[in-house]
N, C-alpha and C positions, 0 to 999 in steps of 0.2 A: 455391220462392224461399228459404226459410229455410235449407234444406240447402246451396243454392249460396252464401249469405252465410257460413254456418259453414265451408264448404269453403274459400272465398276467404280468410276470416280465418285459418284454420289454415295455409294456404300462406304468407301474409304473415308469420305468427308463425314458421313453420319457416325461412323465409329469414333473418329477423331473428336467430333463434337460431343459425343456421349462421354468419352473419357475426360475431356476437358471440363465439361459441365459438372460431372460427378466429382472430379477432383476438387474443384473450387467449392462445391457444396460441402464435401467432407471437411475442407479447411475451414469454411465458415462455421460449421457445426462444432469444430473442436477448438479453434483459436478465437478467443473472445476478449473484449475489453470490459473490465468491470464497470458496471453502471448501477447506481442506486438512486432512484428517484426520490427527491426531497418531498416530504409530506407536510401539509398545513396542519395547524392546530396542535403541533407537537406530537403528532402520531408517529409511531415507529414504522419506518419503511420496511418493505419486504424485498427479498431477492427476486429478480425476474425468474419466471418458471424454468427457463433453460439454464439458469445458473444455480439452481437449488442444490445441485449435487456437490457444491463445494464443501458442505459439511462432512460428506463421506471421506474427503481427503484432508481432514484436519484444518479445514478453512473456516473462517468466521468473519463477520462484519458488524455484529451488533451484540450487545449484552444479553445475557441469558435470561434475566428476570425482568419482565416488562413493567413491573411495579417499583423497581428499585431506581432511585434517583442517583445514578452513577454515570460518570463520563470518563472516557479513556482518551487521553491526549497522545496523539502520535504525530511524528514529524519525519518527513522524508528529507534527509540531509546529505545531499550528494556533494556539495561544495560550500565554501564559505563566502559570504557576501557582506560581511560587516554586521550581521544581525544575530548570529547564533548565540554569542555571549549574552546579548540582551535578553533573548528568550530563556536562557539558562538562569539569568539573574531573577527573572519574573517567577519562573517555576520554583526556585529556591525560596523566594519571599512568601509564596503561598503554600510551601511544603507539598507541592504537587509533583508526582512522578510522571515523567513522559517516557515514551518509547521512541527512540531515534533509529530510523532505518538508514544505514550509512553505506557509502561506496568506498572502495580502496583509495580514491582520490583524497577523501577527507583525512584518512589516516596518514597518507604520505605528506600532505600539505599543511594540515592543521592537527597534529597529534595531540596538542595541548587541549583542544576543544573536546576531542573524543575522550581523552583521559578524564576531563572534568565531568563529562556525562556519566562515566562509570563511577567516579569517586562520589558524586552527589546523588547516587542512588537511582539513576535512570536506567532503563533497559537499552542496551546497545544491540541493535538487531540487524539482520541481513537484508540488504537491498540489492544484492549481487555485487560482484567485483567491479563490473564496467557498464552496468545499466543496459544490457542488451535485451532485445526482444526474445524472451525465453521460449516463445511458441515456435520460433524458427530454428531452434537448436536441437541437436540430438540429445539423448539422455546423458551421454558422456559429457557433452558440452555444458549441459545444465548443471550437472554435478560439479564440473570444474569451476563454473562461475560462483557457485555457493561455497565450495570448499576452499577456493583460492582466498576469498575474503576471510574465512575462518582462520586460515593459516597466517595471513598477514596480521590480523588482529591479535591472535594468540602470541605470535613472536614479538609483537610490539608491546603488549600490555600484560602478558603472562596469565591471561585468563580466557574463558570462552565466551562467545557471543550468546546472547539470550536466544531462546529457541523459537524465534519468530522471523518470518520471511514475508516481504512484500514485493510482488512482481513489479518490475519497472513499468511505469505507465499503466499499471493495472491490467496488463495483457497476460492471459493465462490459458491453459488447456489442461485436460486431464493428465497428460504426460508430465508437464511441469509440476503440477500439484502433487502427483504421485512421487516424483523424485524428491521433492522437498519433504514430503511426509516420511519417505524412506530414510532420509538423512536426519530425521528427528525434529523437523520444523512444523510449526503451525503457520498457515498462510493467513496473514492479516490483511483484510480488505478494509473498507470504511463505510459508514452510513451517513457521514456529513462531511462535505468538502466544498470548496469554491475556487474560482479561478485566481489563485494567488501566486502562481509560479513564474509569471513573466516579469522579470525585474525592470523591464523597460516600459511596462504598462501596469503599474500597481493600482489595485482597487482603492477607491475612496474609503478612508477609514470608517467613517460613520455608516456608509452603506454596507461595508463588510461586517461591522458589529451587528447591524440590524438583521442582515441575512443569517448570520450564525445564531443569533438569539431567536429569531422567528422560527427557525426550523430545528431547534434543539429538541431532543427527546430522550427519554430514559434509555440508558444503555448505549448512548451514541459513541461510536468509535470515530473520533474526529481526526481528519487528516489536514494538517497544516505544513507549509514549507517554511522552515526557519530562516531561509535566505530572504524571505519577504519582509520588506521594511514595514508594510502595513501590518503584518502580523506582530512584528516586534513593538509597534506603536500601540496596538489595541489589546495585547494579550492581558496585561494587568487589569484593564477595565473589564474584560471578559470574565476572567477568573473571579474577580471581585463580585460581579453580578451573579454569576453561577453559584458562588458560595452563599450569597444572600438568598438565593432561591432554593437552597437546601440540597444542592448536589454535592457529592463527594467525588474526588478524582481517584479512579481506580487503577489497578495494575493489570496489564495484559496477562500476567501470570494466573489471573483468575479464569482464564480460558483453558488452562491445562487441566488435566485430570486431578493432579495433586494440588494445584493452586500454589505451588512453591517452585 
């Protein structure tokens, strides 16, 4: 009898363990954090093999033409920290278009900055309403996060967001990419970024400039946080240097089929 009990218990435990392991494995395979390894000698990075499918869902992270000296300036702007206006001033001085991925918080608290982005020719894009982990939401909840921001923006400014979406913290899966695609969005990742988001631990400006210049490459989709004091301090020098090197500043609209 004892052997039967032990055997039954072992079988139940084995089934539980199988379900648990397979559940976590499925989750690991479907929920991912975007990662793009920086390459030396200005080589263009490649997507990791298990992330290569993003292109199937209107996703991108790098320019199309490897021979074209073009850069795409993108900014994740969830809130104001005294530096966004400085970033906008610099972009205006260089006649450079940026793509700003915003949250509803910025519309509510600093509508004048969002309106300035729009009026000065930048793309105002969808970073979701409240910066949730989209891989943990249902399709209906994902749609609500994206459409809620659309509605708030449209009601406030009388126009629509640009057709680009960036997942909060770069977390994604096939489901969230598919919902974004169904809603008309291209999912914009990045090929060059650095640790600039912690306002209490800002990078050294000279080291930041060196890193961004050392790993620059043709078609780079550059992710910067405009709340960063370091970025506000170095952006003019960066754009000046990149212009001298022959780069142009492109628009994410070049990633759409029509280019408009």
